[in-house]
N, C-alpha and C positions, 0 to 999 in steps of 0.2 A: 479627593482622597488618593494618595499616592499608592502605587502598587508595592507590595512587599518585595524583598530581595531574596534571591536564591543563595543559599550557602553551598559550599563545595560538595557537601555530603548529600545534597538534594533536599535538605530541610528549608523551611521558610521563616523569615523574620520580618516583621513589619518595618517599614521605613521610619516611622516615628510613632510614639504612643498615641492612642486615641481614647477619648473619654468614653465611659460606659453610657449606653443609651438603651431605653426600652423600645422594643420593636417586635413586629410579628416574625414568626419563623421564616416565612417566605422572604421577607426583607433582609433578614440575617443572611440567608443563602445568597441573595444578590449582592449584598455588601461584601460578603466574603469573596465572591467571585471577582469583584472589583479589586479587592486587596491582593488577590492572587494574580492580577495582571490580565484577566480575561478581557478581550476586546470584542469578541464575536461569539454569539451562541446561535445554534440552529434549533428552533423551538416551535412546536405546534401546540396551540392551546386546547383546553378541554376542561370539563367540570372539576376534575381533581388537580388541575394545574393552573386554574385561573388566578390564584393568589400569586404564583410566580410571575405571571405576565403583568399583573397589576404593579408588582414591585419593579419589574423590568422597565415599565413605562416611565419610571422616574430615575432610570439609571443611564449612565454614559455608555453602557454596553450596547453594541449593535445587535439587534434581534433580527435574524433572517428567517422568514417564514417559508419552510418547504411546502410543497403541495401534497406530500405524503411523508409520514414519519420515517419510512425507510430512506427516502431521499434526504431527510435531515441527518440520519445516522451516517450515510455515505458522505454527505457534505462535511460533517465534522471529521470523518475519517480522512478525506482528501485534504482538509485544512491541516491536520496533524502531519500527514505524509509530506506535504509541500514545505512546511515550516519547521518541523521538528518540535513544535509546541503542542500542548495538550489541546485536543479538539473537544468541544463541549456541545452536547445536544440534550434537549429536554422534550418530554411528552407527558401526556396524561396517563391515567391508569387504564387497565384492560387492553383494548385493541391498540390504543396509542402506544403503550409500552411494548406489546408483543410485536408491533410493526417495526420496532427498532432492532429486533433480535438479529436479523441477517447482517446488517451493517456492523453490529457489535461483534458477531462471530467472525466476520472478516477481519476486524481489527485484532482480535485475539490470535487468529491464525498467523497474521503477518507482524505481530508485535508492534502495534501502533498505539501510542498513548491517547486515551480518551477518558473523559468523565461523563457518565450518563446520569442525569437527574430526572426521576419520574415522580409524578404525583401518585398517591395511593388513596383508596377509600379511607374514610375515617377509621382511626385505630380500633374503635369499639366494634366496627363491622368486619374487621379482618377475620377470615375463616367462616363467614356466614353466607357466602355466595351472594354478596351484595352486588348491585348493579355496577358493571364494569370493574369487578374485582378479579384480579389474577394474582397468583403467587409469583410475581415476576422475579423475586430474589431466588426462589427455587428453580424457576425456568431458566434463568440466566447463569446460574452457578457454574456450569461446565465451560462457559465461554468468557469468563472474566477473571482477572487477577484477584479481585476482592469485591465483595458486595456488602451493603449494610442497610438495614431497615432502621430508620431513625424514629425514636419514640419520645423525644423531648426536644423542644426548640433550642434549649441550651447546648445540645449536642451537635447542632448543625454545623457551626463554624469549625470546631476541631475535626469533625468527620470529613468535611470538605478539604481541609488542609491536608489531612492524611491521604485522602483519595488522590489529590494531585501529586503528592510525593510518590505514592505507590505506582501511579500511572507512568511516571517518568523514570524512576530509578531501577537499577538492575536491568532485567529484560522488560522493556516497556509493554504496556497492554492496557485494556479497558478496565475501569472501575465503575460499579453501578451503585448509585445512592437512591433509595426509595423513601419518600417522605409523605406520610398520610396527610390528608387535607386539614384535619383538625390541628396537627402539629405545625403546619404552615401558618395557621391562624393564631396559634398560641403565642402569648407575649412573653418575652424573656429579655434579660439584660445582654447586651452585645458590646464587647470591647475586644477587638481582635487580639491584641497583644497579651490579654489575660489568659488565653488558652494555652494549655501545656504544649511544650515542644513535641512535635510528632515523633513517634518512635522510629528508630532507624532500622531499616531492613537489613537482614544478615546478608552481607555482600562477600564475594570471594576475598580471601586475604591477599596481600601484595604478592606479586609473582616472585617466587624464590629464584635466586641466581642460578642454583644448580639445574632448575628446569630449563632455563634459557640456555644454559651450557649444553644440556642434552639435545635440545632442538638444533642448536648451532652445529653440534657434532653430527646429527642425523643429516643435516644439509651438506656438511663437508664430505660425508661418505657417499652421498647420492650422485648418480650419473644422469638420472632422468627426473628431476624434481618438478613439481607442479603445485600451484596454489589454486584453491577454490575459495572465493570471497562471497559471503552471503550478506543478507540484509543487516546482520549484526554489525558489520563494518560501517554501514551508513548510520545506524542508530547510535553507534559509539563515536561518531565524528572522526573516524580513523582513516579516511580516504588518503590524506596526505601521508600518513605513516605507511600505509599499504604501498603507495607509489614509491616511496623511498626504499622500502624493503625489496620489492620486486625488481626495481631498476638497478639497485646497487648489487644485489645478489645474482641478478640476471635469471630470474625464475619466471616462466610464463604463468599468466593469470587467466583462469576461467571464473566467471561469476555464476551464481544462481540467478534465476529470474528476479528475485527480490534484491539481489546484489548489483544489478545492472547500474552502471554509473559510478560504482565505488572505485573503479580503475578505468582510465580513459581508453575507449575502444579504438582510438587512433594510434595508440602506442604499439610498436612492433611486438611487444610481449603479450598483447591482449589476444585472448582466444574467444572473445565474445562470451557466450553463456552456454552452459551444458544442460542436458536433460532431454526429455522426450522430443522437443522441437528445437533444441539448441544446435549449435554448429557441429558439423561432423568432426572437425579438428579438435574442438574442446572435449567432446566425448571420447575421442580416441586418445588424446593426450592424458586425460584423467585415468583412463583405463589401462594405459601402457606405461605409466610412470612408475618409478620405484620408491618415490617419496611424495606423499600427498599432504600438503599443509592446508587444513580446512579451517577457515577463519569466520566465526560468526554465522555459521550455517547449521541446519539441523538434519541433514541427510534425508530430506523428504523423498518420497517414492518417485515423483516426477523428475527428480535430479539423478537418482541412483539407478532407476530401473530395478532389475532383480538385485536386491541388496546383498545376497550372499555371493554374488559374482562381481560386485562393484569394486573397482580398483584392487583386484585380487593379487596383483604383483607388488603392491605398494606397502611401505611402512606408513601408517596414517598417524599424523599429529592433528588432534582436534582441539581448538581453542574456542571457548564459548562462555559467555557470562552466566548461562543457565546450566548448572551442574547436572540437572536431570537429563539434558540432551546428550551428555557424554556416554557413549556405549549403548545408547537406546536403540538405534536402528542399524548402526554399523560399528563394529568393534574397532577401537583405536589402539595403536601401539603405545601412544602417549596421549593421554587426555589431560587437559588443563582447563579448569574452571577459572576464568580470569577475564578482566576487561581487555578486549582486543587491542584497543588503543595503547594501553600500558604495555602489553606483551610485545607489540610491534616496536614501540619506542625503545625497549630494552634490546631487542634484536638488532635495531638500527645503530646501536652504539659502536659495534665492531663488525661492519659488513665485510664481505669478501665475494669475489667473483667465483661462481660455481664452476666455471670453465666447461660448461656443458654445450659446446658449440655443435657437436654432432646431433645432440637431442633437439636443439633449436632448429637445425637444418631439416631434420625429419618432420618437425611440426610445420615448418615453412612449406614443405612439399605437400602435406595434407591440405594446407590453406590454398595452395595453387590448384590442386586437383579437385577439391570439393568446397568451393565457396558457397555462400547463400546465393541462389540463382532461381530464375523463373524464365519461362518462354514468353517473349513478347509476341503479340498478335496485332498486326496493323489495323488501326481503327477501333480496336477493342480495348477496354479499360481493365487493367489488372489491379487488384488490391495492393499487391507488392509495389507496383508502379506509383500508386498514390502515396504510399508511405515514403518511398524514396524521394519523391518530389517535395513532400511536406518537410522532410528532414533537411533537404538542401535549401529550400526557400525560407523556412522559419528560423534556421540557424541553431547553433549549439545551446543557446540560452533558453530556447523554448521548452515548455513543459508539456509532454504528451501524456494524456490520461485516457487509455483505452477502456472499453468495456471488456467483455469476456467472450472469446470465440476465436475464429480464424484471424480476424482483424487484430486481435491482441497479440497473437504470435507474430504476425507480419510486422506489427509495430515494433516489437522487440528485435526481430531479425533484421529489418531493413532500415530502421532508424540508427543513428550514430550518437552514442551517449558518452560524453567526456566528463561529466560531473554528476555527483549524487543528486537525487531528488529531481531528476529531469524526466524520468519515466515512473509514473505512479500507477501501479496495477494491482489488481486483486490476484494474489498468488496462491496462498494455501487454500482458500475457500473457493476461488474461481466463480465469483458471484456475478452472473449477468445482471445488468442494471446498475453496475458500479460506476460506469464511465461518466455520464452526464452530471449527476449530483456531486461526485468526487471532484470533477473539474470546477464546479461552482465553488466548492470549499477551497480548492487550490488557488483560484483566482482571488478570492477574498483574503487569503493568507498572504499572497504576493501580488498585489494589484498592478504592479508595473510589469509583470512578466506576461509573455505571450503564452496563453494556456489553450491547448487544443485537445478537445475530446474527439478521439478517433474511435468510432463505434461501428457495430454491425446493425443491420435493420432489426434483427431479433432482440439484441441486447438493448438498443436504444429505446424500443417500445416498452421495456419493463419499467422505466421511470420517465417516460416522455412528458408526464405532467409537470416535471421540473422546468420545462420551458416557461411556465408561469412565473417561477421564481427568477429565472434569468431575465425575463422581461421587466417585471415590476421592480426588481432590485437594480436594474441596469448593470448586470454583470457581463463584462465584455469577453466572454469566452468564444472561441471558434469551434464549431461542431462539424465534423466531417464523417459522413456515414458511408461505409463500404457496403453498398446495397446489392446483394446478390439474390434477394427474395427467398432465401432459404436459411435454415439454421445450419450454417455451413460446416461447423466442426462435427456435429452429429452426423450430417450427411456424408462427410468424409469417412467417418467410421463405418457407415452403411456401405459406402463404396468399397472399402477395403476388406470388410469382414462379413458383410451380409448380402453380397451379390447385388448391391445398389438398390435393394428393396427399400422403399421409402416408408418410414413409420412416423408420419406427421411432422416432417421436417420442411415441407413445402409451404411457404407463406404467401404464395400467389393467389389471386382470385381468377375467376374465369376469364379466358382469353390471354392470360399471361401478362396483362398490363401491370406496371409498377403499382404496388399497393403497400401502405397508403401513400398519399401525396405529402411527403415530409416537408417539402418547401412550402406547400399550401398551408400545412399545419403551423409551421414556424411563422408564416406571415399573419395567420390568425391571432398569434400572440404578439404581433408587432415586431417580429424579428425578420430581417431580410434573408434571402437565400437564393440558391441557384442550383439547377440540375446540371450534371455533367455526364454525357453519354460516350464521348469520344476522347481518346487519349490526346488528340491534338488540342482539345480545349482545356486540358488539365491545368497547365501552368498559369494560363491567363485567369482561370477561375480561382486558383489559390491566391494569386496576387490581388484579385478583387476582394476576396475574403479578408486578407491581411490588411488591406488599405481602407476597408470600411470600418469606421468607428463603431465600437460596441459589438454586440453579439452578431454572429452570422452563421448560417447553416448551409453546408455544401453537401448535396446528395449525389454521390458518385455511383453511377450504375455500373457495377463491375460484373465480370463474367461469372457464370455459375460452373461449378464442378472443378475449380482450381483447388488443389490440395496444399496444405502446409507441409513442406518438406525441408529438411529431413524429418523422419519420424521413427522413434523407437517405440514399438508396441508395448503396452503395459505389461509388466512382469518379464520383459526381455532385457537383453544387454545390447551394448553398442555393436556387437557382432551381427545383430539382427536389424540394424538400421536400414530404413527405406529411404532411398534418394530419388526414386522414380515412381 
């Protein structure tokens, strides 16, 4: 059965007509997924989802069994981030469904396209506190673009078609479909091409020529322009347009954490990324500019700090596909609800050099004075040092998937990203446990890529059971743990603001020996690994990891009490930035 084709407007059409057939609702769901071009689903079985798995057993779709539903949700999330395609996960009712919530919330915060399919108790039992019943539609409503409880098998195909369209178009995001067990068993006629054309989402109108003229005039008047590029640039596939825009107008570019890779960090105009742990020079450029062009970003608090003091000298132009983000957190002088790719393409028709040489020299001075840096200590291993070595030895094409914590920030700071979708990270939600399963999804989406999960010892343990999936599925990810035996990011806050008083952030056991034995755990799953204690061993160990076929775990025992710097405390401005 051939996959259906995507139209330009995001709707779907079957490749060729198919005859009607009678089949169970669960089989209709699976056949529709096939028609939608789904190749991989992350699915955990259960009593209310058994029909799905029976249908999947006869399907060409690859079913990847996570060891926990949260791992499945994060894997689908990572699959979507790496590929730009819709990630699909499935689970049973009750705890199976609720275990998905964190991974789905993460996708919602970062605008990642996912479709979540859950089994539900029989429709006649809904609302009666049946075994493993939860109102998952109600529970998930704040963290999805759309949700639907399906109450007839004949609705399954059109509902899934619509779900995929909604997940992809406009501002991407997750869509949740809940199907009771009796509806999965219900017999109905299925012919994909008989189903009505999915409704079209209201999208922004074409960009008006006069708005482009206004933006161009604002650039012409500016003496200190600056660009902030967010994850919306990557979602729109607009990195090439951004490069042409910045390069031809000669405007420096800072990204958000989610926008990393949308503009090559090797380019002289790159400022790396801004925000709480972003570069000194990105934060100062954004806050000292007189024109700020914000593209596909939502002014999150980790980027702006104190919002009423953010870029207070600048005329702000904000372009975003989601009209609700315009003027929500920061007031814009000119707000434009538009596709970023389209807007940049129009701006690129008549570029001109801004002639802001003095401004660029000022920024170059900040770069020289305040680069990302750390103190090396002979014989001791630093987390920043590990990331630098990984970035150098893995190359620009490698995909880094950190968990959440200090290691995440060092991965963003000391890696070098020249292409989109080479750093996959939990931005808005900051969900520990993201890294390992998301790396699984990324590797399955792009099997030829080198995928490296860079994790902390705390974050890694939150979904360590996914080593089982890595092993049984033969998923060749590389895992690097920056192991300081502490919840490092929280300990850093304790050091800075609580007199170093520890509140359950120490993960060591008596005697201070490393705990647990991550390499031993990996080997118990059939995965090779190696411990690294000394900086002198690091490069050899990384090469061994990269040269070993299949998965490999590298446990890097890093120093304790290193801090992620620079740091802008919450609710403060770049004037309060900490560099020591």
